[in-house]
TISE-30017 format. One line per 4 residues: for each residue x, y, z of N, C-alpha, C. Coordinates in steps of 0.2 Angstrom, whole numbers. Layout:
X:Y:Z:X:Y:Z:X:Y:Z | ... $
end
This chain:
-69:-14:-131:-71:-12:-124:-66:-13:-119 | -67:-11:-113:-62:-13:-107:-67:-14:-101 | -64:-17:-96:-67:-18:-90:-69:-11:-87 | -74:-10:-84:-76:-4:-80:-73:-4:-73 $
-68:0:-72:-65:0:-65:-65:7:-62 | -65:7:-55:-64:13:-51:-59:12:-46 | -56:17:-44:-52:17:-38:-54:23:-34 | -55:22:-27:-56:27:-22:-51:27:-17 $
-49:33:-15:-45:34:-9:-49:36:-3 | -51:31:1:-55:32:7:-52:36:13 | -46:35:14:-42:38:19:-35:38:18 | -32:44:19:-25:45:18:-21:49:24 $
-20:45:29:-17:48:35:-10:48:35 | -7:50:40:1:49:41:3:42:41 | -1:38:44:1:31:45:-3:26:41 | -9:27:40:-14:22:37:-17:25:31 $
-18:21:25:-21:23:19:-26:18:18 | -32:19:16:-37:14:14:-40:16:7 | -39:11:3:-41:12:-4:-47:6:-6 | -51:8:-11:-56:4:-13:-56:3:-21 $
-56:-3:-23:-55:-4:-30:-61:-8:-33 | -64:-7:-38:-70:-10:-41:-69:-12:-48 | -72:-17:-51:-71:-19:-58:-78:-23:-60 | -81:-21:-65:-86:-24:-69:-83:-26:-76 $
-82:-33:-76:-78:-35:-82:-82:-36:-88 | -79:-34:-94:-82:-36:-101:-80:-42:-104 | -76:-46:-100:-72:-52:-102:-65:-51:-103 | -62:-45:-104:-55:-44:-105:-51:-45:-99 $
-53:-43:-93:-50:-43:-87:-44:-38:-87 | -40:-39:-81:-34:-35:-80:-28:-39:-79 | -22:-37:-82:-16:-40:-81:-11:-36:-79 | -9:-37:-73:-3:-32:-69:-5:-25:-70 $
-11:-23:-69:-13:-16:-69:-11:-12:-62 | -8:-7:-63:-6:-3:-57:-12:0:-54 | -13:-2:-47:-18:1:-43:-16:6:-38 | -10:5:-36:-7:10:-32:0:12:-34 $
1:18:-36:7:21:-38:10:25:-32 | 14:21:-28:16:24:-22:19:31:-22 | 23:32:-28:26:39:-28:21:44:-30 | 15:43:-32:10:48:-34:4:48:-30 $
2:42:-28:-5:42:-25:-6:43:-18 | -1:43:-14:-2:44:-6:1:51:-4 | -2:54:1:1:60:4:7:59:8 | 11:64:8:17:64:12:15:65:20 $
20:63:24:18:64:31:17:71:33 | 12:73:37:10:80:38:15:84:42 | 19:80:46:24:84:50:31:84:48 | 33:78:45:40:77:43:41:79:35 $
36:79:32:36:80:24:39:74:20 | 40:69:24:43:63:20:37:59:16 | 39:57:10:34:53:6:35:45:8 | 30:42:9:31:34:10:35:31:5 $
39:26:7:43:23:2:41:16:1 | 36:13:5:33:7:5:27:6:9 | 23:1:8:17:0:12:17:-7:13 | 13:-9:19:11:-16:20:4:-16:20 $
1:-22:19:-6:-23:19:-8:-26:26 | -12:-22:29:-15:-24:36:-22:-27:36 | -26:-26:31:-32:-29:30:-34:-29:23 | -38:-34:21:-41:-35:14:-48:-37:15 $
-53:-33:12:-60:-35:12:-62:-35:5 | -65:-41:3:-66:-42:-4:-73:-45:-5 | -75:-44:-11:-81:-47:-14:-80:-48:-21 | -78:-55:-23:-77:-56:-30:-82:-61:-32 $
-85:-59:-38:-91:-63:-40:-89:-65:-47 | -87:-72:-48:-86:-75:-54:-78:-75:-56 | -74:-71:-53:-67:-71:-54:-63:-70:-48 | -57:-71:-49:-52:-70:-43:-48:-64:-45 $
-45:-61:-40:-40:-55:-40:-34:-57:-37 | -28:-56:-41:-21:-57:-38:-19:-50:-36 | -17:-49:-30:-14:-43:-27:-7:-44:-28 | -3:-40:-31:4:-41:-33:8:-35:-31 $
14:-37:-28:19:-32:-26:23:-31:-32 | 24:-25:-35:28:-24:-41:35:-23:-38 | 40:-26:-42:47:-26:-42:50:-23:-48 | 56:-21:-47:60:-18:-53:61:-24:-58 $
62:-30:-56:64:-36:-60:58:-41:-60 | 56:-42:-54:50:-47:-54:45:-45:-50 | 39:-47:-51:33:-46:-47:31:-52:-43 | 29:-51:-37:27:-57:-32:20:-56:-30 $
16:-61:-30:9:-61:-28:9:-61:-20 | 5:-56:-18:4:-55:-11:-2:-59:-8 | -7:-59:-12:-13:-62:-10:-18:-63:-16 | -22:-69:-15:-27:-70:-21:-34:-69:-17 $
-38:-65:-20:-45:-64:-17:-50:-68:-21 | -54:-72:-18:-59:-76:-21:-65:-76:-16 | -71:-75:-19:-77:-75:-15:-78:-69:-11 | -81:-70:-5:-82:-64:0:-78:-66:6 $
-74:-61:8:-70:-62:14:-67:-56:17 | -65:-56:23:-62:-50:27:-56:-53:30 | -50:-52:28:-44:-54:31:-41:-49:34 | -40:-49:41:-37:-44:45:-31:-48:48 $
-25:-45:46:-18:-47:47:-15:-44:54 | -19:-41:57:-17:-37:63:-13:-41:68 | -16:-47:70:-13:-52:75:-7:-55:72 | -6:-57:66:0:-61:64:5:-56:60 $
3:-50:59:7:-45:56:5:-44:49 | 6:-38:46:3:-36:40:7:-40:34 | 4:-40:28:8:-43:22:13:-38:20 | 19:-40:20:25:-36:18:28:-38:11 $
30:-33:7:34:-35:1:41:-37:3 | 42:-43:2:48:-46:4:54:-46:-1 | 53:-42:-6:59:-41:-11:64:-37:-8 | 70:-37:-10:76:-33:-7:74:-26:-8 $
76:-21:-4:74:-14:-4:75:-11:-11 | 81:-12:-14:83:-9:-20:78:-12:-26 | 75:-17:-25:71:-20:-30:63:-18:-30 | 61:-16:-24:54:-14:-23:53:-7:-26 $
47:-7:-29:44:0:-31:39:3:-26 | 36:-2:-22:31:0:-18:24:0:-21 | 24:-1:-27:17:-1:-31:14:-7:-30 | 7:-7:-31:3:-13:-30:-1:-14:-37 $
-1:-20:-39:-4:-21:-46:-10:-26:-44 | -15:-27:-49:-20:-32:-49:-20:-36:-56 | -21:-42:-55:-22:-46:-61:-28:-50:-59 | -33:-50:-64:-39:-55:-63:-38:-61:-66 $
-41:-66:-63:-41:-73:-65:-48:-76:-67 | -48:-80:-72:-55:-84:-73:-61:-79:-74 | -59:-73:-77:-64:-68:-78:-68:-69:-84 | -75:-67:-84:-79:-67:-90:-84:-61:-90 $
-87:-60:-95:-92:-54:-95:-97:-54:-89 | -97:-48:-86:-101:-46:-80:-99:-49:-74 | -93:-52:-73:-90:-54:-67:-88:-47:-64 | -88:-47:-57:-86:-41:-53:-81:-42:-47 $
-78:-37:-45:-75:-37:-39:-75:-31:-36 | -75:-31:-29:-74:-25:-25:-69:-27:-20 | -63:-23:-19:-58:-25:-15:-56:-18:-11 | -56:-19:-4:-54:-13:0:-47:-15:3 $
-42:-11:2:-35:-12:6:-34:-7:11 | -32:-10:17:-30:-5:22:-23:-6:23 | -19:-1:21:-12:-1:21:-8:3:26 | -3:1:28:1:4:33:7:7:30 $
8:14:30:13:17:27:20:17:30 | 25:16:27:32:16:29:36:21:26 | 41:24:30:45:29:28:52:28:28 | 56:31:24:63:30:24:66:34:30 $
70:30:35:72:34:41:77:39:39 | 77:45:43:82:50:43:88:48:47 | 94:50:44:99:49:49:99:53:55 | 101:50:61:101:53:67:107:57:68 $
107:62:72:114:66:73:119:62:76 | 125:63:75:131:59:77:131:59:85 | 128:64:88:128:65:95:122:68:98 | 120:68:104:114:71:107:116:76:112 $
120:81:110:121:87:114:116:92:113 | 117:98:116:112:103:115:112:106:108 | 118:106:105:118:108:98:115:104:93 | 114:97:94:111:93:90:103:92:91 $
101:92:97:94:92:99:92:97:104 | 89:102:102:87:108:106:80:106:109 | 78:111:114:72:109:117:66:109:113 | 66:113:107:61:113:102:60:107:98 $
65:102:98:65:96:94:60:91:97 | 56:88:92:51:83:93:53:77:90 | 53:71:93:54:65:90:47:63:87 | 47:61:81:40:59:78:41:51:77 $
35:48:79:35:41:79:31:40:72 | 34:37:67:31:36:61:33:29:59 | 28:25:61:28:18:60:34:15:65 | 39:12:62:44:8:66:50:13:68 $
50:19:65:56:23:66:54:30:69 | 59:33:71:58:40:74:62:45:70 | 59:51:69:62:56:65:62:62:70 | 67:66:68:68:73:72:64:78:68 $
60:82:72:56:87:69:58:94:72 | 62:98:69:65:104:72:60:109:71 | 55:111:76:50:115:75:52:122:77 $
end
């Protein structure tokens, strides 16, 4: 048998995505299981058409009964633990800033993995992640004359960068 797991995409906007993950263990647990495949699971930006190339974790709400859950940033060479969930809690990182994948850009995949610790039969978890999407910035024009930016051009605020939207 295998653990009974679910993944729900609760919200998938241009800036924020919210996902819920559950597990009822049969005792086998999970080991570095992909919970978010960034290249496949989240929608592109509605106006720019850009796909997110990374996410940060703004909030984690969890209820872990009998086991712990490691939330892991996947890398091309190494994985790093972002957070360990245990018991019942609500971690809002809005004040101090979201949890960010600190691997060098070329080593980040953007994916999030889970590993369960100390699991046994009938242990459970429910984890909700509120994610902030990040996008690869577009190169800006070399100059800002009438030819580069017309009156129909709109600057899009997508996270920390601005993009041109020629409508």
